[in-house]
C-alpha positions as CSV (number, residue, x, y, z in Angstrom):
1,M,30.7,-11.2,29.8
2,S,32.4,-7.6,28.9
3,L,29.9,-4.9,28.9
4,I,30.4,-4.4,25.0
5,G,29.0,-8.5,24.7
6,S,26.1,-7.5,27.4
7,L,24.8,-5.2,24.9
8,V,24.8,-7.0,21.5
9,L,22.7,-9.6,23.4
10,A,20.2,-6.9,24.7
11,T,20.1,-5.4,21.5
12,H,19.2,-8.6,19.4
13,F,16.9,-9.4,22.1
14,L,15.1,-5.8,22.2
15,L,15.4,-6.1,18.0
16,L,13.3,-9.2,18.1
17,G,10.7,-8.3,20.8
18,I,10.1,-5.1,18.8
19,L,9.8,-7.4,16.0
20,S,7.4,-10.0,18.0
21,L,5.4,-6.8,18.9
22,F,4.8,-6.1,15.2
23,G,3.5,-9.3,14.9
24,L,1.3,-9.6,17.7
25,H,-0.4,-6.9,16.8
26,R,-1.1,-7.8,13.4
27,L,-2.0,-10.9,15.7
28,S,-5.0,-8.5,17.6
29,M,-6.3,-7.4,13.7
30,V,-7.2,-11.1,13.4
31,M,-8.6,-11.2,16.8
32,R,-10.5,-8.3,16.7
33,W,-11.8,-9.2,13.1
34,F,-14.2,-12.2,14.9
35,R,-15.6,-8.4,17.1
36,Y,-16.3,-6.8,13.9
37,R,-17.1,-9.1,11.3
38,T,-20.6,-8.3,10.7
39,F,-19.9,-4.4,10.8
40,A,-21.9,-3.1,7.7
41,P,-22.3,0.7,7.9
42,K,-25.5,1.8,6.3
43,A,-26.1,4.9,4.9
44,P,-28.4,7.0,7.4
45,A,-30.4,8.7,4.9
46,T,-30.4,8.9,0.9
47,F,-29.9,12.9,-0.3
48,K,-33.2,14.4,-1.7
49,E,-31.4,16.2,-4.5
50,L,-27.8,14.6,-5.5
51,P,-25.0,17.1,-4.4
52,K,-22.5,18.4,-7.1
53,V,-19.6,15.8,-7.5
54,T,-16.1,16.2,-8.8
55,V,-14.3,13.2,-10.3
56,Q,-10.7,13.6,-10.7
57,I,-8.3,11.4,-12.3
58,P,-4.7,12.2,-11.9
59,L,-2.1,10.7,-13.6
60,Y,1.6,11.1,-15.1
61,N,2.4,9.6,-18.2
62,E,0.2,6.6,-18.5
63,R,-0.3,6.2,-22.1
64,L,-1.3,2.7,-21.9
65,V,-4.4,3.2,-19.4
66,A,-5.4,6.6,-20.4
67,K,-7.8,6.3,-22.8
68,R,-9.4,3.5,-21.0
69,I,-10.0,5.4,-17.6
70,V,-11.6,8.2,-19.8
71,D,-13.8,5.9,-21.8
72,T,-14.8,4.7,-18.6
73,I,-15.3,7.3,-16.2
74,V,-18.5,8.7,-18.8
75,L,-20.1,5.9,-17.7
76,L,-20.8,6.6,-14.3
77,E,-24.0,6.5,-13.2
78,Y,-24.4,10.1,-11.8
79,P,-26.7,13.0,-13.4
80,K,-24.6,14.5,-16.1
81,D,-25.9,18.4,-14.5
82,R,-24.4,17.2,-10.9
83,L,-20.8,15.6,-12.4
84,Q,-17.8,17.1,-13.4
85,I,-15.1,15.1,-14.1
86,Q,-11.4,16.2,-14.2
87,I,-8.7,14.4,-16.1
88,V,-5.5,15.6,-14.1
89,D,-2.5,15.4,-16.5
90,D,1.1,15.8,-15.6
91,S,2.1,14.1,-18.8
92,N,5.4,15.1,-20.9
93,D,4.7,12.6,-23.5
94,D,2.3,11.7,-25.6
95,T,-0.4,10.4,-23.1
96,S,-1.8,14.3,-22.9
97,A,-2.3,14.3,-26.8
98,L,-4.4,11.1,-26.1
99,I,-6.4,12.5,-23.2
100,A,-7.2,16.3,-25.2
101,E,-9.1,13.8,-27.9
102,R,-11.1,11.9,-25.6
103,V,-11.9,15.1,-23.6
104,L,-13.0,17.0,-26.5
105,H,-14.8,13.7,-28.1
106,Y,-17.0,13.9,-24.7
107,Q,-17.2,17.4,-24.5
108,Q,-19.1,17.4,-27.8
109,Q,-21.7,15.3,-26.2
110,G,-22.4,17.7,-23.2
111,F,-20.4,15.6,-20.7
112,N,-18.8,18.4,-18.0
113,I,-14.9,16.9,-18.6
114,D,-12.1,18.9,-18.7
115,H,-8.4,18.1,-19.1
116,V,-6.3,19.9,-16.5
117,Q,-2.7,20.3,-17.2
118,R,0.2,21.7,-15.0
119,T,3.8,23.2,-16.9
120,N,5.5,21.9,-14.0
121,R,5.2,18.8,-11.7
122,R,5.1,20.7,-8.7
123,G,4.0,18.9,-5.4
124,F,3.3,15.7,-7.7
125,K,0.1,13.7,-7.0
126,A,-0.5,16.1,-4.0
127,G,0.3,19.1,-6.4
128,A,-1.9,18.3,-9.0
129,L,-4.7,17.3,-7.0
130,K,-4.6,20.8,-5.1
131,D,-4.1,22.8,-8.0
132,A,-7.0,21.2,-9.5
133,M,-9.0,22.0,-7.0
134,A,-9.0,25.9,-8.0
135,T,-11.6,24.6,-10.8
136,A,-13.2,21.8,-9.1
137,D,-17.1,22.4,-8.4
138,G,-18.0,19.6,-6.5
139,E,-19.0,19.2,-2.8
140,F,-17.6,15.9,-3.1
141,I,-14.0,15.0,-4.7
142,A,-14.3,11.3,-6.1
143,I,-10.7,10.5,-7.2
144,F,-9.6,7.2,-9.1
145,D,-5.9,6.5,-10.7
146,A,-5.9,6.2,-13.8
147,D,-5.1,2.1,-14.1
148,F,-9.0,1.7,-11.8
149,I,-11.9,1.1,-13.4
150,P,-14.7,2.1,-11.4
151,S,-18.2,0.4,-11.9
152,A,-20.9,3.0,-13.0
153,D,-23.0,2.6,-10.2
154,T,-19.8,3.5,-7.9
155,L,-20.9,6.6,-7.4
156,L,-24.3,6.2,-6.4
157,K,-23.6,3.5,-4.1
158,S,-21.4,5.6,-1.7
159,I,-22.5,9.5,-1.6
160,H,-25.7,8.9,0.4
161,Y,-22.9,8.2,3.3
162,F,-22.0,11.7,3.5
163,T,-25.2,12.4,4.6
164,Q,-23.7,12.6,8.1
165,T,-22.5,15.9,8.0
166,D,-18.9,14.9,9.6
167,I,-18.0,12.4,7.4
168,A,-14.8,13.7,5.3
169,M,-14.0,10.5,3.1
170,V,-15.5,7.6,2.2
171,Q,-12.8,5.0,0.6
172,L,-13.6,2.0,-1.0
173,R,-12.6,-1.4,-1.4
174,W,-9.9,-2.7,-4.0
175,E,-10.1,-5.8,-6.3
176,H,-7.7,-6.3,-8.8
177,L,-7.8,-7.0,-12.4
178,N,-4.6,-8.7,-13.0
179,R,-4.6,-10.5,-9.9
180,R,-4.0,-14.0,-11.9
181,S,-1.7,-12.7,-14.4
182,S,1.5,-14.3,-12.2
183,L,2.5,-15.7,-8.8
184,L,3.7,-12.2,-8.6
185,T,0.1,-10.6,-8.9
186,K,-1.5,-13.4,-7.1
187,T,0.8,-12.5,-3.8
188,Q,0.3,-8.8,-3.8
189,A,-3.1,-9.2,-4.6
190,I,-3.3,-11.3,-0.9
191,M,-1.2,-8.7,1.0
192,L,-3.7,-5.9,-0.5
193,D,-6.3,-8.0,0.5
194,A,-5.3,-8.6,4.3
195,H,-5.0,-4.6,4.7
196,F,-8.3,-3.9,3.4
197,A,-11.0,-6.8,3.9
198,L,-9.3,-7.6,7.6
199,E,-7.4,-4.2,8.4
200,Q,-9.4,-1.2,7.2
201,Q,-12.5,-3.3,8.6
202,V,-11.4,-3.2,11.9
203,R,-9.9,-0.1,12.0
204,C,-13.3,1.4,11.0
205,A,-15.3,-0.3,12.9
206,S,-13.6,0.2,16.4
207,N,-13.3,3.7,15.4
208,M,-10.1,3.8,15.4
209,L,-7.6,6.4,13.0
210,F,-7.2,4.6,9.4
211,N,-6.5,6.2,6.1
212,F,-7.4,7.1,2.7
213,N,-5.4,4.8,0.1
214,G,-4.7,7.1,-2.9
215,T,-7.5,6.0,-5.2
216,A,-10.8,4.6,-5.3
217,G,-12.4,6.9,-2.3
218,I,-14.5,10.1,-1.9
219,W,-13.5,13.2,-0.1
220,R,-15.9,16.2,1.2
221,T,-14.0,19.4,-0.2
222,A,-14.5,21.1,3.4
223,A,-13.4,18.5,4.8
224,I,-9.4,18.9,2.8
225,I,-9.8,22.6,2.9
226,D,-10.3,22.3,6.7
227,A,-7.6,19.8,7.7
228,G,-5.2,21.6,5.6
229,H,-5.5,20.6,1.9
230,W,-3.2,18.0,0.2
231,S,0.7,18.6,1.1
232,A,3.4,17.2,-0.9
233,D,5.7,17.0,1.9
234,T,5.8,13.7,2.6
235,L,5.3,10.7,-0.3
236,T,2.1,9.4,1.2
237,E,0.0,12.9,1.1
238,D,-3.4,10.5,1.1
239,L,-2.1,8.8,4.6
240,D,-0.9,12.8,5.7
241,L,-4.6,14.2,4.9
242,S,-6.1,11.5,6.6
243,Y,-4.9,11.8,9.8
244,R,-4.7,15.8,9.4
245,A,-8.7,15.2,8.9
246,Q,-9.3,12.7,11.9
247,L,-7.2,14.7,14.5
248,A,-9.8,18.0,13.3
249,G,-12.2,16.4,14.3
250,W,-13.9,14.7,11.0
251,K,-14.7,11.0,10.8
252,M,-14.0,8.7,7.4
253,Q,-15.8,5.4,6.6
254,Y,-14.9,2.7,5.2
255,L,-17.3,0.1,2.6
256,N,-15.9,-3.4,2.4
257,E,-18.8,-4.3,0.5
258,V,-18.4,-1.3,-2.0
259,T,-15.4,-2.3,-4.5
260,C,-13.2,-1.0,-7.2
261,P,-10.6,-2.7,-9.2
262,G,-7.1,-1.3,-10.3
263,E,-4.4,-3.0,-11.8
264,L,-1.6,-4.3,-9.6
265,P,2.3,-3.9,-10.9
266,A,3.1,-6.3,-13.3
267,D,7.1,-6.8,-12.3
268,M,9.3,-6.9,-9.7
269,N,10.9,-3.2,-10.1
270,A,7.7,-1.7,-10.5
271,F,6.5,-3.5,-7.3
272,K,9.9,-2.6,-5.9
273,T,9.2,1.1,-6.1
274,Q,5.5,1.2,-5.3
275,Q,6.3,-0.4,-2.1
276,Y,9.5,2.0,-1.8
277,R,7.5,5.1,-1.8
278,W,4.8,3.7,0.3
279,A,6.9,2.5,3.1
280,K,9.0,5.9,2.8
281,G,6.2,7.8,2.8
282,G,4.1,6.3,6.0
283,V,7.7,6.7,7.9
284,Q,7.9,10.4,6.9
285,V,4.3,10.7,8.1
286,M,5.2,8.9,10.8
287,L,7.6,11.4,12.0
288,K,5.2,14.2,10.7
289,M,2.3,13.3,12.6
290,L,3.0,11.0,15.8
291,K,3.6,14.0,18.0
292,T,0.7,15.8,17.5
293,V,-1.3,11.9,17.5
294,W,0.3,11.6,21.1
295,Q,-0.8,15.5,22.1
296,A,-4.5,15.1,20.4
297,K,-7.1,14.6,23.0
298,I,-8.2,11.0,21.9
299,P,-8.3,8.1,23.6
300,F,-5.1,6.2,24.6
301,I,-5.9,3.1,22.9
302,K,-6.3,5.5,19.6
303,K,-2.9,6.4,20.3
304,V,-1.4,3.1,20.3
305,E,-3.0,1.5,17.4
306,S,-1.7,4.7,15.4
307,T,1.7,4.6,16.4
308,F,1.7,0.7,14.9
309,H,-0.3,2.0,12.1
310,L,2.3,4.7,11.1
311,S,5.4,2.9,12.6
312,N,4.7,-0.6,10.6
313,N,6.9,0.2,7.8
314,L,9.9,0.5,10.1
315,A,10.0,-3.6,10.9
316,Y,11.6,-4.3,7.6
317,L,14.3,-2.0,8.5
318,V,14.3,-3.2,12.5
319,M,14.8,-7.2,10.9
320,L,18.0,-6.3,9.1
321,L,19.9,-4.6,11.4
322,D,19.2,-7.4,13.6
323,T,20.2,-10.1,11.6
324,L,22.7,-8.2,10.1
325,L,24.7,-6.9,12.8
326,F,23.7,-8.9,16.0
327,L,22.2,-12.3,15.1
328,L,26.0,-13.9,14.2
329,P,27.6,-11.9,17.2
330,S,25.4,-13.3,19.6
331,L,25.3,-16.6,18.8
332,Y,28.7,-16.3,19.3
333,L,28.7,-14.8,22.1
334,R,26.1,-17.8,23.5
335,A,28.8,-20.5,22.3
336,K,31.6,-18.8,24.1
337,H,30.2,-18.5,27.3
338,D,28.0,-21.1,27.1
339,F,24.4,-20.0,27.1
340,V,23.2,-21.9,24.2
341,N,20.6,-23.0,26.2
342,I,18.5,-20.0,25.8
343,W,18.0,-20.6,21.8
344,W,13.8,-20.8,22.9
345,L,13.9,-16.9,23.4
346,D,14.9,-16.4,20.0
347,V,12.8,-19.6,18.9
348,T,9.4,-17.7,20.8
349,L,10.2,-14.2,19.4
350,L,10.5,-15.4,15.7
351,L,7.5,-17.3,15.7
352,M,5.3,-14.3,17.7
353,S,7.2,-11.8,15.0
354,S,6.7,-14.2,12.0
355,G,3.4,-16.0,12.7
356,G,1.2,-12.6,13.3
357,H,2.4,-11.6,10.2
358,I,1.2,-15.0,8.4
359,A,-2.1,-15.0,10.1
360,Y,-3.3,-12.0,9.5
361,L,-2.2,-12.5,5.4
362,Y,-3.8,-16.1,5.9
363,F,-7.5,-14.7,7.4
364,G,-7.3,-11.9,5.2
365,Q,-8.3,-14.2,2.3
366,I,-10.8,-16.5,4.9
367,V,-12.7,-13.0,5.6
368,L,-13.5,-12.3,1.9
369,G,-14.8,-16.2,1.7
370,R,-11.8,-17.7,-0.7
371,S,-10.4,-21.2,-0.2
372,K,-8.7,-22.0,3.1
373,I,-6.7,-24.7,1.6
374,R,-5.7,-22.0,-1.1
375,A,-4.9,-19.3,1.3
376,L,-3.0,-21.8,3.0
377,A,-0.9,-23.3,-0.1
378,K,0.1,-19.1,-0.7
379,V,1.7,-19.3,2.9
380,P,5.3,-19.4,1.6
381,S,5.0,-17.6,-1.6
382,L,3.8,-14.5,1.2
383,V,7.0,-15.2,4.0
384,L,9.4,-14.8,0.5
385,L,8.0,-12.3,-1.0
386,G,7.9,-10.1,2.3
387,I,11.6,-11.2,2.8
388,Q,12.2,-9.8,-1.1
389,L,10.9,-6.4,0.2
390,A,13.0,-6.3,3.3
391,I,16.2,-4.4,1.4
392,N,14.0,-2.3,-0.2
393,N,11.8,-1.2,2.3
394,A,14.7,-0.8,4.7
395,K,16.0,2.0,2.9
396,A,13.0,3.5,2.4
397,G,12.6,3.7,5.8
398,L,16.1,5.1,6.7
399,E,15.8,7.5,3.9
400,A,13.3,8.8,5.4
401,L,14.7,8.6,9.0
402,M,17.1,10.5,7.8
403,G,15.0,13.3,6.3
404,K,16.5,12.3,2.9
405,K,13.9,14.0,0.0
406,S,13.0,11.8,-3.0
407,E,10.6,12.3,-5.9
408,F,7.4,10.4,-6.5
409,V,8.1,8.1,-9.1
410,R,4.9,6.6,-10.5
411,T,4.3,2.9,-10.7
412,P,4.0,1.9,-14.2
413,K,1.2,0.3,-15.4
414,T,0.8,-2.3,-18.8
415,G,-2.7,-1.4,-19.1
416,E,-3.6,-5.3,-18.9
417,L,-7.2,-6.6,-18.3
418,A,-7.7,-10.0,-16.9
419,Q,-11.0,-11.9,-15.9
420,S,-11.8,-10.0,-12.3
421,S,-13.7,-12.0,-9.6
422,N,-16.3,-8.9,-9.6
423,S,-16.0,-8.1,-13.4
424,H,-18.7,-5.6,-13.9
425,D,-18.5,-5.3,-17.6
426,G,-17.5,-8.2,-19.6
427,N,-17.8,-6.7,-23.1
428,R,-15.1,-4.0,-21.8
429,Q,-12.6,-6.8,-20.5
430,Q,-9.7,-7.0,-22.9
431,T,-5.6,-7.3,-23.1
432,L,-3.1,-4.9,-23.6
433,T,0.6,-5.7,-22.4
434,S,3.6,-4.3,-21.9
435,K,5.2,-6.9,-24.8
436,N,3.2,-5.1,-27.8
437,S,2.5,-1.8,-26.5
438,S,5.0,0.2,-24.5
439,H,7.8,2.2,-25.1
440,Y,8.2,3.2,-21.9
441,K,11.7,2.4,-20.1
442,P,11.4,-0.8,-18.0
443,L,12.5,0.4,-14.2
444,P,16.8,-0.7,-13.4
445,P,16.5,-3.3,-11.0
446,K,17.4,-0.8,-8.0
447,G,19.7,-2.4,-5.3
448,A,19.5,-6.1,-6.8
449,L,23.6,-6.6,-6.6
450,F,23.0,-5.4,-2.9
451,E,20.3,-7.9,-2.4
452,F,23.0,-10.5,-4.1
453,L,25.6,-9.7,-1.1
454,I,23.3,-9.8,1.7
455,A,21.8,-13.4,0.5
456,V,25.5,-14.7,0.4
457,I,26.5,-12.7,3.6
458,Y,23.2,-15.2,5.0
459,M,24.5,-17.7,3.7
460,M,28.2,-17.8,5.6
461,V,26.0,-17.5,8.8
462,F,24.0,-20.5,7.7
463,V,27.3,-22.5,7.4
464,W,28.6,-21.0,10.5
465,A,25.4,-21.7,12.1
466,I,25.9,-25.7,10.7
467,T,29.4,-25.8,12.2
468,Y,28.7,-24.4,15.5
469,Q,25.7,-26.9,15.9
470,H,23.3,-24.0,15.9
471,W,20.1,-26.3,14.1
472,F,17.5,-23.7,15.5
473,M,18.5,-20.7,13.3
474,L,18.7,-22.8,10.1
475,P,15.3,-22.7,9.0
476,F,15.3,-18.8,9.3
477,I,18.5,-18.1,7.9
478,S,17.6,-20.1,4.8
479,L,14.3,-18.6,4.6
480,L,16.7,-15.1,4.3
481,A,19.1,-16.0,1.8
482,L,16.2,-17.3,-0.3
483,G,14.2,-14.9,-0.5
484,F,17.2,-12.3,-1.2
485,V,18.2,-14.0,-4.0
486,M,15.1,-14.9,-5.6
487,S,14.3,-11.3,-5.4
488,A,17.7,-10.3,-7.0
489,V,17.1,-12.8,-9.8
490,N,13.3,-11.4,-10.3
491,S,14.4,-7.6,-10.6
492,F,17.3,-8.8,-13.1
493,Y,14.7,-10.8,-15.2
494,S,12.1,-8.3,-15.3
495,H,14.2,-5.7,-16.5
496,Y,15.3,-8.2,-18.9
497,Q,12.1,-9.2,-20.3
498,L,10.9,-5.7,-20.2
499,S,14.1,-4.5,-22.3
500,R,13.6,-7.1,-25.3
């Protein structure tokens, strides 16, 4: 075999090996959960006098949820003289008028609530939060995105963890208002459940570095400032600040038992937009912080765990590189040089990669006490959704690696409320769907045509594999082709429905 042929085979198995490491890391999360499953932190003491808290609601053009969040946030059970509310508004549509009316209404009732507006979107969400802190007088900053609905006792349940003076941030577990609205929202919910109930739980319990999730959390004001404040040089300002704070010596706490429900993206294009921002921002933070992590005086295992944490979004790019550029040439070379009997190595590495992710998502439901049968039944949908995100997230990771900047694009919200498993105030449940209330333009189906093209390429590989009797590849190739076709169809269909 020529040198080039040998390099092609070596690269193929190297990329598969990298994917298997990501899968094994996911599997390790499951194994570690059994060790830390009883971890339930308790506040070591209670404040004799409740500290002053500033609640910040950052939003941009959120007319469908703006009124709801203002009406919800004033219901927080916290002394009025200890609570400041800031509606941090960067909107350039009629959202600002809706907020102004509600803020004035509650100001007249004696609430300490302000409408903090900017004339530009400099720094996007990070810039808005940083600018708002100039007038924030709370010792602690509670942040809720506009589509989240904290229960009245959220602050009282979580504030006392800050009696530990080295705690910088307390993160609450997300629940999902519209979990049961569609197959898409059900599948998203399972993905997020695994991240919170399994991954965040394990990282916190094992004293690893973990992150604030951008909403449904409380920060110590001094920790934000000490860590260098909010920064807009990545699309995931929450992950960035979390790492800087922990590397500066602060600790963070995750509360699995204290939940805050929010709204999941209701259509495929909105979901892709959200995932693109998270994936690109994650890789940006990796490029920014990974060297600092390895130079820090922290245990070696923390550095390894942080490397997986910060780089996991690159798995999509690795998968596409292998299947599009190296899979077919490697199959051809093996057929030509009679290496067909090493197919077992491909299968082993693929099973290690995909099996670890499937186990991670499955146990994300089990740890929350949900039905094992239902969790198992959702596995095909989870696998297909992961494939549907591949091109979108691979592009995000590649752009981050190339240093290409992009603006912070909001994830559209419909204001939809579905019956939540932890609904805390039934009389506030309502339905406000995009069909009868949204005048926002639907997001375009970016990349859908390219996904169709990639699906055609995988179909050609499928036919080639049959021709040369590479049977072991057929299940994987067929899943890839089906996933990309579904992604493109769903993107076009969602755009068509919302356009109507």
